C-alpha positions as CSV (number, residue, x, y, z in Angstrom):
1,M,176.4,85.0,8.3
2,I,177.2,82.2,5.7
3,N,175.5,79.7,7.8
4,D,172.1,82.4,7.8
5,I,172.3,82.3,4.2
6,H,172.4,78.8,3.9
7,S,169.2,77.9,6.5
8,K,167.7,80.6,4.3
9,A,168.5,79.2,1.0
10,F,167.4,75.3,2.1
11,K,164.1,76.4,3.9
12,E,163.0,78.5,0.5
13,E,163.8,74.8,-1.5
14,A,161.9,72.8,1.2
15,Y,159.0,75.0,1.1
16,E,159.3,74.2,-2.9
17,L,159.2,70.6,-2.2
18,L,156.7,70.2,0.0
19,S,154.5,72.2,-2.8
20,E,155.7,69.6,-5.3
21,L,155.2,66.6,-2.8
22,E,151.8,67.6,-1.9
23,T,150.5,67.6,-5.9
24,S,152.9,64.2,-6.5
25,L,151.2,62.5,-3.7
26,L,147.4,63.4,-5.0
27,E,148.1,62.5,-8.5
28,L,150.1,58.9,-7.0
29,E,146.4,58.2,-5.2
30,E,145.0,58.8,-8.6
31,M,148.0,56.4,-10.6
32,P,149.3,53.9,-7.7
33,E,151.4,52.7,-10.3
34,D,153.0,55.2,-11.5
35,Q,156.9,54.9,-11.4
36,E,158.0,58.2,-12.4
37,I,155.1,59.7,-9.1
38,I,157.0,57.2,-7.0
39,G,160.2,58.5,-8.0
40,R,159.4,62.1,-7.8
41,V,158.1,61.8,-4.3
42,F,161.1,59.5,-3.2
43,R,163.4,62.1,-4.5
44,A,161.6,65.2,-2.9
45,M,162.4,63.4,0.5
46,H,165.4,62.1,-0.1
47,T,166.3,65.9,-1.3
48,I,164.7,67.3,2.4
49,K,166.7,64.5,4.2
50,G,170.0,65.1,2.6
51,S,169.8,68.6,2.3
52,G,168.5,69.2,5.9
53,A,171.5,67.1,7.6
54,M,173.8,69.5,5.3
55,F,172.2,72.7,7.0
56,G,171.9,71.1,10.4
57,F,168.1,70.7,10.3
58,D,169.2,66.6,11.8
59,D,165.4,66.4,13.1
60,I,164.0,67.2,9.6
61,A,166.5,65.0,8.4
62,G,165.9,62.3,10.9
63,F,161.9,62.3,10.5
64,T,162.4,62.3,7.0
65,H,164.8,59.4,6.2
66,E,161.9,57.6,8.1
67,V,159.4,58.4,5.4
68,E,161.9,58.1,2.5
69,T,162.8,54.5,3.9
70,V,159.1,53.3,2.9
71,F,159.1,54.9,-0.1
72,D,162.2,53.0,-1.4
73,M,160.5,50.0,-0.6
74,V,157.4,51.1,-2.8
75,R,160.3,52.2,-6.0
76,N,161.8,48.4,-5.3
77,G,158.0,47.2,-5.7
78,K,158.6,45.8,-1.9
79,M,155.4,47.3,-1.3
80,S,152.1,49.0,-2.7
81,V,150.6,52.1,-2.5
82,T,147.5,53.1,-1.0
83,R,144.9,55.2,0.5
84,E,146.5,54.7,4.1
85,L,150.2,55.4,2.9
86,V,149.3,58.7,0.8
87,D,147.7,60.0,3.8
88,L,150.4,59.2,6.1
89,T,152.6,61.1,3.9
90,L,150.4,63.9,3.4
91,S,150.4,63.7,7.3
92,A,154.3,63.8,7.7
93,R,154.3,66.5,4.2
94,D,152.3,68.9,7.0
95,H,154.7,67.9,10.4
96,I,157.9,68.9,7.8
97,R,156.2,71.7,7.2
98,E,155.4,73.1,10.9
99,M,159.0,71.9,11.9
100,L,160.2,74.4,9.1
101,D,158.1,77.1,10.4
102,E,159.1,76.9,13.8
103,G,162.7,76.7,12.9
104,G,163.3,72.6,12.5
105,K,161.3,72.0,15.7
106,G,158.2,70.4,16.0
107,D,155.9,68.5,18.0
108,P,158.0,65.8,19.0
109,E,154.9,63.3,20.0
110,R,153.6,64.0,16.8
111,G,156.3,62.8,14.6
112,E,157.3,59.7,16.8
113,G,152.9,59.3,16.5
114,L,153.5,59.2,12.8
115,I,156.9,57.4,12.7
116,H,155.2,54.2,14.3
117,S,152.0,54.6,12.0
118,F,154.8,54.1,8.7
119,R,156.4,51.5,10.6
120,Q,153.6,49.3,11.0
121,L,152.5,50.0,7.0
122,I,156.1,48.1,6.4
123,P,155.2,44.1,5.9
124,S,156.9,41.6,9.0
125,D,158.9,39.9,6.6
126,M,160.8,43.1,5.6
127,D,161.6,43.7,9.2
128,A,165.4,42.6,8.4
129,E,166.4,44.1,5.7
130,E,166.0,47.6,8.3
131,E,169.5,46.6,9.6
132,P,172.1,49.3,8.1
133,S,174.4,48.3,5.2
134,P,178.2,48.0,6.0
135,S,180.0,51.4,6.9
136,S,183.2,50.4,6.7
137,A,185.2,50.8,3.1
138,E,186.5,46.6,3.7
139,V,183.8,43.9,4.0
140,S,184.7,40.5,5.2
141,P,184.6,37.4,3.5
142,K,181.8,36.3,5.1
143,Q,179.8,39.3,4.4
144,E,181.0,39.1,0.9
145,S,179.5,35.4,0.9
146,R,176.1,37.3,1.7
147,E,176.5,39.4,-1.6
148,K,173.2,39.2,-3.8
149,S,173.8,37.8,-7.0
150,D,172.6,40.6,-8.8
151,D,175.2,43.3,-7.1
152,R,176.5,45.5,-9.9
153,T,180.4,47.2,-9.3
154,Y,180.0,50.7,-10.2
155,R,183.1,53.3,-10.9
156,I,181.7,56.6,-9.4
157,Q,184.4,59.9,-10.4
158,F,183.2,62.4,-7.7
159,R,184.8,66.1,-9.2
160,P,183.1,68.7,-7.2
161,D,183.6,72.6,-8.0
162,G,186.2,74.3,-6.1
163,D,183.7,76.8,-4.4
164,L,181.5,73.4,-2.7
165,F,182.1,74.1,0.8
166,M,180.5,77.8,0.0
167,N,177.6,75.7,-0.5
168,G,177.2,74.4,2.7
169,T,178.2,71.1,1.4
170,N,180.0,68.4,3.2
171,P,181.6,65.7,0.9
172,L,182.1,63.1,3.6
173,G,178.1,63.1,4.4
174,L,177.9,62.0,0.3
175,L,180.8,59.3,0.5
176,N,179.7,57.6,3.8
177,E,176.2,57.9,2.5
178,L,177.8,55.4,-0.6
179,R,179.2,53.5,2.0
180,D,176.0,52.7,3.4
181,M,175.0,51.0,0.1
182,G,177.2,48.0,0.0
183,H,180.6,47.0,-0.4
184,C,182.6,50.8,-0.9
185,K,186.7,51.5,-1.9
186,V,187.0,55.0,-2.0
187,V,190.2,56.9,-3.4
188,A,191.1,60.3,-3.1
189,K,192.8,62.2,-5.6
190,T,195.1,65.0,-3.9
191,G,197.3,66.3,-6.6
192,K,195.5,69.6,-6.8
193,I,196.3,70.7,-3.6
194,P,198.6,73.5,-3.6
195,P,201.5,74.2,-1.5
196,L,200.4,75.2,2.1
197,Q,200.7,79.3,1.6
198,D,198.2,79.3,-1.4
199,I,195.8,77.2,0.4
200,D,192.3,78.5,0.2
201,P,190.6,77.2,3.3
202,L,187.1,77.7,1.6
203,S,187.9,75.9,-1.4
204,C,187.7,72.2,-2.5
205,Y,191.0,71.0,-4.0
206,L,189.9,67.3,-4.0
207,H,188.4,65.4,-5.7
208,W,187.0,61.1,-5.5
209,D,187.3,57.8,-6.9
210,I,184.9,55.4,-5.8
211,I,184.1,51.7,-6.5
212,L,181.4,50.4,-4.8
213,T,179.2,47.1,-5.1
214,T,176.0,47.4,-4.3
215,D,172.4,46.4,-5.6
216,K,170.9,49.8,-6.1
217,S,170.9,50.7,-9.6
218,I,172.0,54.0,-11.0
219,N,169.5,56.4,-10.2
220,D,169.6,55.2,-6.9
221,I,173.3,56.3,-6.5
222,K,172.8,59.7,-8.5
223,D,170.1,60.3,-5.7
224,V,173.1,61.0,-3.6
225,F,174.5,64.0,-4.9
226,I,170.9,64.8,-6.6
227,F,171.3,68.4,-4.2
228,V,174.8,68.9,-5.7
229,E,174.5,67.9,-9.1
230,D,174.9,71.5,-10.8
231,S,178.3,71.9,-8.2
232,C,180.1,68.9,-9.7
233,K,181.2,67.0,-12.5
234,L,179.6,63.0,-11.5
235,S,180.3,60.2,-13.8
236,V,178.3,56.7,-12.6
237,D,179.5,53.7,-15.2
238,V,178.7,50.1,-14.7
239,I,182.3,48.0,-14.7
240,D,181.0,44.9,-14.1
241,D,177.4,43.2,-13.5
242,S,176.9,39.8,-12.0
243,A,173.4,38.9,-13.6
244,I,174.8,39.1,-17.2
245,M,179.1,38.6,-16.8
246,E,179.8,34.8,-17.9
247,E,181.4,32.9,-15.3
248,G,185.7,33.5,-15.6
249,Q,185.0,36.2,-18.2
250,E,188.6,38.2,-17.5
251,Y,187.4,42.0,-16.8
252,K,189.2,45.0,-18.5
253,K,193.1,45.5,-18.7
254,T,195.2,47.9,-16.5
255,G,195.6,50.0,-20.1
256,E,192.1,50.1,-21.2
257,I,190.8,51.2,-17.5
258,L,193.2,53.8,-17.3
259,V,192.5,55.0,-20.9
260,E,188.4,54.9,-20.3
261,R,188.7,57.0,-17.0
262,G,191.0,59.3,-19.3
263,V,193.7,59.7,-17.4
264,L,195.7,58.0,-20.3
265,K,195.3,58.9,-24.0
266,P,194.9,56.2,-26.3
267,E,197.9,56.9,-28.5
268,D,200.3,56.7,-25.8
269,L,199.2,53.4,-24.4
270,R,199.3,52.0,-28.5
271,S,202.6,53.6,-28.3
272,A,203.5,52.1,-24.7
273,L,202.1,48.3,-26.5
274,E,204.6,49.0,-29.8
275,E,201.9,50.7,-32.1
276,K,199.8,48.1,-33.7
277,P,197.5,49.0,-36.8
278,R,193.9,50.3,-35.9
279,I,191.2,48.4,-36.1
280,G,189.7,50.1,-39.2
281,Q,192.8,50.2,-40.8
282,M,193.3,46.0,-39.9
283,L,189.1,45.5,-41.2
284,V,190.2,47.1,-44.5
285,D,193.8,45.3,-44.8
286,K,192.1,42.2,-44.8
287,G,189.2,43.3,-47.4
288,L,186.2,42.6,-45.2
289,V,185.3,46.5,-45.4
290,S,186.0,49.5,-47.4
291,G,187.6,52.6,-46.5
292,E,185.3,54.8,-47.3
293,E,183.0,52.6,-45.1
294,V,185.1,53.0,-42.2
295,Q,185.9,56.9,-42.7
296,S,181.5,56.8,-42.3
297,A,181.2,55.2,-39.5
298,L,183.8,57.2,-38.2
299,I,181.9,60.3,-38.9
300,E,178.9,58.8,-37.2
301,Q,180.6,58.0,-34.0
302,Q,182.0,61.2,-33.9
303,T,179.3,63.4,-34.9
304,V,176.8,61.3,-32.4
305,R,179.4,62.5,-29.9
306,D,179.1,65.7,-30.4
307,L,175.5,66.1,-30.4
308,R,175.3,64.3,-26.9
309,T,177.8,66.7,-25.8
310,K,175.9,69.9,-27.1
311,R,172.6,68.4,-25.7
312,Q,173.9,68.3,-22.0
313,Q,175.0,71.9,-22.4
314,D,172.0,73.2,-23.5
315,T,169.9,71.3,-20.7
316,T,172.7,72.5,-17.8
317,A,170.3,75.0,-15.6
318,S,170.3,78.7,-15.9
319,S,167.8,79.9,-13.4
320,V,168.9,82.0,-10.5
321,R,166.8,82.0,-7.1
322,V,165.9,85.9,-6.3
323,P,164.4,87.4,-3.4
324,S,160.9,88.3,-4.2
325,D,162.0,91.4,-2.1
326,K,164.7,92.4,-4.4
327,L,162.4,91.9,-7.5
328,D,159.7,94.4,-5.8
329,K,162.5,96.7,-4.7
330,L,163.3,96.5,-9.2
331,V,159.5,97.0,-9.8
332,D,159.4,100.3,-7.5
333,L,162.9,101.8,-9.4
334,V,161.3,101.0,-13.3
335,G,157.5,102.8,-11.3
336,E,160.0,105.9,-10.9
337,L,161.9,105.6,-14.3
338,V,158.7,105.8,-15.7
339,I,157.8,108.9,-13.9
340,V,161.0,110.7,-14.5
341,Q,160.5,109.4,-18.7
342,A,156.9,111.6,-18.2
343,R,158.8,114.5,-16.9
344,L,161.4,114.1,-19.7
345,S,158.7,113.6,-22.6
346,Q,156.9,116.6,-21.1
347,T,159.9,119.4,-20.9
348,A,160.9,117.6,-24.3
349,G,157.5,118.7,-25.5
350,K,158.2,122.4,-24.5
351,D,161.4,122.8,-26.2
352,T,162.3,123.6,-29.9
353,R,165.2,121.8,-30.0
354,G,164.8,119.1,-32.3
355,D,167.3,116.8,-30.3
356,L,166.5,116.7,-26.9
357,L,163.1,115.5,-28.2
358,A,164.7,112.9,-30.6
359,I,166.5,111.8,-27.1
360,S,163.3,111.6,-25.0
361,E,161.5,109.4,-27.2
362,E,164.8,107.1,-26.9
363,V,164.3,107.1,-23.4
364,E,160.3,106.2,-23.5
365,H,161.3,103.5,-26.0
366,L,163.6,101.3,-23.6
367,T,162.0,102.4,-20.3
368,S,158.7,101.1,-22.0
369,E,160.9,97.9,-23.0
370,L,162.5,97.5,-19.3
371,Q,158.7,98.0,-17.9
372,D,157.2,95.4,-20.0
373,S,160.5,92.6,-18.9
374,I,160.6,93.7,-15.5
375,L,156.8,93.1,-15.0
376,S,157.2,90.0,-16.2
377,L,159.5,88.7,-14.2
378,R,156.7,89.0,-11.5
379,M,154.7,87.1,-13.6
380,L,153.7,83.7,-12.2
381,P,151.6,80.4,-13.7
382,I,148.0,80.8,-11.3
383,G,148.3,76.8,-11.8
384,T,150.9,76.9,-8.9
385,T,147.6,77.9,-6.7
386,F,145.5,75.7,-8.6
387,S,147.0,72.7,-7.2
388,K,147.0,73.8,-3.3
389,F,143.5,73.4,-3.8
390,R,143.5,69.8,-4.9
391,R,144.4,69.1,-1.0
392,L,141.6,71.0,-0.1
393,V,138.7,69.5,-2.2
394,R,140.2,66.0,-1.3
395,D,140.4,66.7,2.7
396,L,136.6,68.4,2.8
397,S,135.3,66.1,0.4
398,H,136.1,63.0,2.9
399,E,135.0,65.2,5.7
400,L,131.5,65.4,4.7
401,G,131.6,61.9,2.6
402,K,131.2,63.4,-0.8
403,D,133.0,62.2,-3.6
404,I,134.4,65.1,-5.5
405,E,137.2,65.5,-7.7
406,M,139.2,68.4,-9.1
407,T,139.5,69.7,-12.5
408,T,141.6,72.7,-13.9
409,D,141.8,74.5,-17.3
410,G,144.5,77.0,-18.3
411,A,146.9,76.6,-15.1
412,E,149.4,78.3,-17.1
413,T,147.9,81.7,-17.5
414,E,150.3,84.2,-15.6
415,L,149.0,86.6,-12.9
416,D,151.2,89.0,-11.0
417,K,152.7,87.6,-8.1
418,T,151.4,89.7,-5.5
419,V,148.0,89.4,-7.0
420,I,148.2,85.6,-6.5
421,E,149.3,85.7,-3.4
422,K,146.1,87.7,-2.5
423,L,143.8,86.0,-4.3
424,N,144.4,82.8,-2.4
425,D,142.1,83.3,0.7
426,P,139.1,84.1,-1.5
427,L,139.8,80.7,-3.7
428,V,139.8,78.8,-0.7
429,H,136.7,80.2,0.5
430,L,135.0,80.1,-2.8
431,I,136.1,76.5,-2.9
432,R,134.7,75.6,0.2
433,N,131.3,76.9,-0.2
434,S,131.0,75.1,-3.6
435,I,131.9,71.8,-1.4
436,D,129.6,72.4,1.3
437,H,126.8,73.9,0.0
438,G,127.0,73.1,-3.8
439,I,127.6,69.8,-4.5
440,E,124.9,67.4,-3.0
441,D,125.6,64.1,-0.9
442,P,125.9,61.1,-2.9
443,E,122.6,59.4,-2.8
444,E,120.9,62.6,-4.0
445,R,123.1,63.6,-6.4
446,V,122.1,60.0,-8.1
447,A,118.7,60.1,-6.7
448,A,118.5,63.4,-9.5
449,G,120.5,61.2,-12.1
450,K,123.6,62.9,-11.6
451,P,127.2,61.4,-12.1
452,R,128.2,59.7,-7.8
453,T,130.9,62.1,-8.1
454,G,130.7,66.0,-8.1
455,T,133.0,68.2,-9.8
456,V,134.5,71.8,-8.8
457,H,135.8,73.2,-12.3
458,L,138.7,75.9,-11.9
459,S,139.7,77.4,-15.1
460,A,141.6,81.1,-16.0
461,V,142.1,83.0,-19.4
462,H,143.1,85.7,-20.2
463,S,141.1,88.7,-21.5
464,G,142.9,92.0,-22.3
465,A,144.1,93.4,-19.7
466,N,142.4,91.3,-17.5
467,I,142.4,87.6,-16.2
468,L,139.0,86.0,-15.9
469,I,139.3,83.1,-13.2
470,S,136.2,81.1,-12.9
471,I,134.9,78.3,-9.9
472,K,132.5,76.4,-11.5
473,D,130.5,73.4,-10.1
474,D,128.0,70.9,-11.3
475,G,125.7,70.9,-7.6
476,K,122.1,72.2,-7.0
477,G,122.9,75.8,-7.8
478,L,121.0,79.0,-6.1
479,D,117.2,78.8,-5.5
480,E,116.3,82.6,-6.0
481,K,113.2,82.2,-3.9
482,A,115.4,81.2,-0.7
483,I,118.0,83.7,-1.0
484,R,114.8,86.3,-1.9
485,E,113.2,85.2,1.4
486,K,116.3,85.4,3.5
487,A,116.8,88.8,2.4
488,V,113.3,89.8,3.1
489,E,113.5,88.1,6.8
490,K,116.6,90.1,7.7
491,G,115.3,93.4,6.5
492,L,117.3,94.1,3.4
493,I,115.0,94.6,0.9
494,S,111.4,95.2,0.9
495,P,108.7,92.3,-0.1
496,D,107.8,93.9,-3.3
497,V,110.5,95.1,-4.1
498,N,111.4,94.0,-7.9
499,L,115.0,92.2,-8.6
500,S,116.5,90.8,-11.8
501,Q,118.4,87.1,-10.7
502,K,121.7,88.9,-10.8
503,E,120.9,91.2,-8.4
504,V,119.5,88.5,-6.4
505,F,122.3,86.6,-6.6
506,D,123.9,89.3,-5.6
507,L,122.8,89.8,-2.4
508,I,124.7,86.9,-1.3
509,F,127.8,89.2,-1.1
510,L,126.2,91.1,2.0
511,P,127.6,91.0,5.5
512,G,125.9,88.5,7.6
513,F,123.9,87.0,4.8
514,S,123.7,83.4,4.6
515,T,121.1,80.5,3.6
516,A,122.7,77.4,5.1
517,K,120.4,75.8,8.0
518,N,123.0,74.1,9.7
519,V,126.2,75.7,11.0
520,T,129.4,73.2,10.4
521,N,133.2,73.4,10.5
522,V,133.2,74.2,6.7
523,S,131.0,77.2,6.5
524,G,127.3,78.4,6.9
525,R,128.0,80.8,9.7
526,G,127.0,83.7,7.8
527,V,130.4,85.6,6.7
528,G,132.6,85.4,4.4
529,M,130.8,86.2,0.9
530,D,131.5,89.7,1.8
531,V,134.6,89.8,2.8
532,V,135.4,87.8,-0.5
533,K,134.4,91.1,-2.6
534,R,136.0,93.4,-0.7
535,S,139.2,91.2,-1.1
536,I,137.9,90.7,-4.9
537,E,137.7,94.7,-5.2
538,S,140.7,95.3,-3.4
539,L,142.6,93.9,-6.1
540,R,140.7,96.6,-8.5
541,G,138.7,93.1,-9.4
542,S,134.6,92.3,-9.6
543,I,133.0,89.2,-9.1
544,T,129.6,87.7,-10.5
545,V,126.9,84.7,-10.1
546,R,125.5,82.7,-12.5
547,S,123.9,79.7,-11.1
548,T,121.2,77.2,-12.8
549,L,119.3,75.7,-10.3
550,G,119.7,72.3,-10.2
551,K,122.5,72.3,-12.9
552,G,125.1,73.9,-10.7
553,T,126.6,78.0,-10.3
554,T,129.5,79.4,-11.8
555,I,131.3,82.2,-10.1
556,I,133.7,84.6,-12.0
557,I,136.5,86.5,-11.0
558,K,137.6,89.5,-13.2
559,L,141.0,91.0,-12.1
560,P,144.1,92.7,-13.4
561,L,147.2,91.3,-14.7
562,T,149.9,93.4,-12.6
563,L,149.0,95.8,-9.6
564,A,152.1,97.7,-10.1
565,I,151.4,99.7,-13.1
566,I,148.3,100.3,-14.7
567,E,146.8,102.3,-17.9
568,G,144.8,104.5,-16.7
569,L,142.3,107.8,-17.9
570,L,143.4,111.5,-16.3
571,V,140.7,113.9,-15.4
572,Q,140.5,117.2,-14.0
573,I,138.4,118.7,-11.8
574,G,138.8,122.5,-10.8
575,K,142.4,122.0,-10.2
576,E,142.6,118.8,-8.9
577,F,143.7,115.8,-11.0
578,F,142.5,112.4,-10.7
579,V,143.0,109.0,-12.3
580,L,140.3,106.2,-13.3
581,P,141.5,102.4,-14.0
582,L,141.2,102.1,-18.1
583,S,139.7,98.7,-17.7
584,V,136.4,100.3,-16.2
585,V,136.1,103.1,-18.7
586,E,133.4,102.2,-22.3
587,E,133.9,105.9,-23.4
588,C,133.4,110.1,-22.6
589,V,130.4,112.1,-23.6
590,E,129.9,115.4,-23.1
591,L,127.1,117.1,-20.8
592,S,126.4,119.8,-21.6
593,R,123.9,122.6,-19.1
594,E,121.3,122.2,-21.4
595,D,121.2,118.5,-20.4
596,V,121.3,119.0,-17.1
597,R,117.9,121.0,-17.7
598,K,116.0,118.4,-19.5
599,A,116.8,116.2,-16.7
600,H,114.7,118.0,-14.3
601,G,117.6,117.7,-11.6
602,R,117.7,113.9,-11.7
603,H,121.5,112.5,-12.3
604,I,120.8,110.9,-15.7
605,A,122.2,111.4,-19.1
606,N,120.7,110.3,-22.2
607,V,123.4,108.6,-24.3
608,R,122.3,107.2,-27.6
609,G,119.1,106.3,-26.4
610,S,120.1,104.4,-23.4
611,I,119.4,106.4,-20.1
612,V,122.9,106.2,-17.8
613,P,122.6,107.2,-14.3
614,Y,125.9,109.6,-13.4
615,I,127.7,110.6,-10.1
616,R,129.5,114.5,-9.7
617,L,132.9,113.7,-8.3
618,R,132.6,117.4,-8.0
619,D,130.2,116.9,-5.5
620,N,131.2,113.7,-4.2
621,F,135.0,115.3,-3.4
622,S,133.6,119.0,-1.9
623,I,135.7,120.4,-4.8
624,N,134.6,124.7,-5.1
625,G,135.3,126.7,-7.6
626,G,133.4,127.5,-11.1
627,V,131.7,125.0,-13.0
628,P,132.3,125.3,-17.0
629,D,129.7,125.1,-19.8
630,I,130.2,121.6,-20.9
631,E,131.4,119.3,-18.5
632,Q,132.6,115.2,-19.4
633,I,130.9,112.3,-18.3
634,V,133.3,109.1,-18.4
635,I,131.1,105.9,-18.4
636,S,132.0,102.9,-16.6
637,S,131.2,99.4,-16.6
638,M,131.0,97.9,-13.6
639,D,129.3,94.3,-12.7
640,G,126.8,95.0,-16.1
641,K,126.0,98.6,-15.2
642,R,126.4,101.7,-16.9
643,V,127.4,104.3,-14.4
644,G,128.7,107.6,-15.5
645,L,131.2,109.8,-13.4
646,V,131.1,114.1,-13.9
647,V,134.8,115.9,-14.3
648,D,135.3,119.3,-16.2
649,N,137.9,118.2,-18.4
650,V,139.3,114.8,-20.2
651,I,142.8,115.1,-20.4
652,G,144.2,111.7,-21.6
653,G,145.4,108.2,-21.1
654,H,148.1,107.8,-18.6
655,Q,150.4,105.1,-17.3
656,T,150.3,105.3,-13.7
657,V,152.8,104.2,-11.6
658,I,150.8,102.9,-8.5
659,K,151.4,104.7,-5.0
660,S,150.1,103.6,-2.0
661,M,148.9,105.9,0.9
662,G,150.4,106.9,3.7
663,R,148.2,105.2,7.1
664,V,146.6,108.4,7.8
665,Y,144.7,107.9,4.7
666,K,144.7,104.3,4.3
667,D,140.8,104.4,5.4
668,L,139.8,106.9,2.8
669,K,136.6,105.8,0.8
670,G,137.1,106.1,-3.0
671,I,140.4,106.4,-3.1
672,S,142.5,103.3,-4.0
673,G,146.2,105.3,-4.4
674,A,148.1,107.8,-6.1
675,T,150.7,108.6,-8.7
676,I,153.1,111.3,-9.8
677,L,152.0,113.5,-12.8
678,G,155.4,114.3,-15.7
679,D,155.4,117.8,-13.6
680,G,155.4,116.5,-9.9
681,T,151.6,117.2,-9.3
682,V,150.0,114.2,-7.5
683,A,146.7,112.7,-8.8
684,L,144.8,109.9,-7.0
685,I,143.4,106.9,-8.3
686,L,139.6,106.8,-7.7
687,D,138.0,103.1,-6.2
688,I,135.6,103.3,-8.7
689,P,133.4,100.6,-6.9
690,Q,133.7,101.6,-3.7
691,I,132.5,105.4,-5.4
692,I,129.5,103.4,-6.7
693,Q,128.5,101.4,-3.7
694,D,128.3,104.4,-1.8
695,A,126.4,106.3,-4.3
696,E,123.9,103.3,-4.2
697,A,123.7,103.2,-0.3
698,E,123.4,106.9,-0.1
699,E,120.3,106.6,-2.6
700,R,118.4,103.6,-0.5
701,L,118.3,106.2,2.3
């Protein structure tokens, strides 16, 4: 059971590291000399290798080690970053992900091919350095004579927490990795081991002092402990540096070493050495400095020490990894709490006692705060999605022989994780279309007076309770004439129909519509844009297109921030209740029988001089019963169009907890979900875009 938990934790961490690795590699391709990015790539590989070995993913650890070896050479300046190296490492990253998906096993032939390609990149004069370092605690005098002149000796104090074994860590693996770095002596401290009857086999009682002589840096050594840094106390100090130590210089005395390690108090050492005056007192006695100067220096010393200690405590990680299904369950419970709170408010409103109303208002306040806090936990920066598309743009532009760069803006804009997950496929298709159909070939761009390199720009910005995501390219734009001709050819519109530019552009979202002359592996098969629109509308969003011929195209997606709880408008038709998403509602106006008579049976209303068509929801859902003398028109705005929805009565705003419909009702048109009102009544949530679309289709027949 514990092994399953550890394996799952390793996979989650590895997937995150692979995502970060891809982003770092794409940045490295643009800045191949950036040591910080090189370090990020190396550390990601090193962590995957170390964690994989600990949790039994030996194939992943072995493969990753080969890639890590190459980047260790890059980090030490023995190799340079090239396009070929980045390509290979991205392929290696994909191979590691496939191995994770398949439980640690992958295509062995592909893995061996990648390893061979990596080894081919290593300069021939580096081959000798691939021999393993001595792994024993002692080395022979002959081996010592071969040590480099820039070797350093480190004192490493490794103090693991008692629950080290519970995290799946084997400290012997860490110690052996240190031994591979050079001349290493390990001293195990056993003083905290309890009597046999009190030993907990799952607790770690040992700690270690290690003396290591190597040409590696402190960061290299700390990398060994990178995946247990939160589960131990670690100190790495240089105690001897051959590059700066003078020949014959005497090393610290035993007492000084013990004090430096913290096992002997300075006052005890001074007492044992027959107490001598303090250095400050000696300087004052000799008249070299004043007592005030010494006191000031001591205060400065202590203040800096305290600040450094506090800074270290403040930067300690305090985040907790929570499975998404637990978070979804928590959101569901908050939704139930909102429903119960609504029932309480309704009951309290009918009660004559003031104390129940006061309690209800307090519960409403706390529920609102809890709801905001819980929903904020589901919010993720959309930059996590944007970063995935850099690889897509890179690979597709290379495949099509185009020079394209991707820029982003608003990556910090937060969106519900469920929306982000469902948004990935539509965005992939839109970006592929921009690259294939939008951006011209380099020669064509130069001939048109444009830069050789095309640009795809992704941006996100908040707009009230929604988020606007735009995909903009500086390509050739949409050709209205070509779109119109294709629509006439397919019988979608008649040749003499008058359409606005927006209506022409909307034709590209019809099923099977495509103006591509050639079918490619990227796009042009006449499928996709209708699916994109349906996907966006299933998220209660909308999609619009703006384009200028020769200048480029911008596609704007409007989405709600969350899918769990929305602000709605509660309406009534007969005895039935419905909820309209408040985000698409503009206003409500009355519709009298006189207004209907003046329209001569046509479903249009005069709203302050503007003609607004409307849909009778009573007829749409076949609801029987008497029609009130004065009905209400709820005017909504979709894709720049104003359409009214006629209901019997508008009750008011309602915080709507969305409940999914059962499988029997999943294909029900015009309904996107349901909610429960305060008195337990079920109200259906209307799918406004679908209702309007069906009405327009019926009108055309």
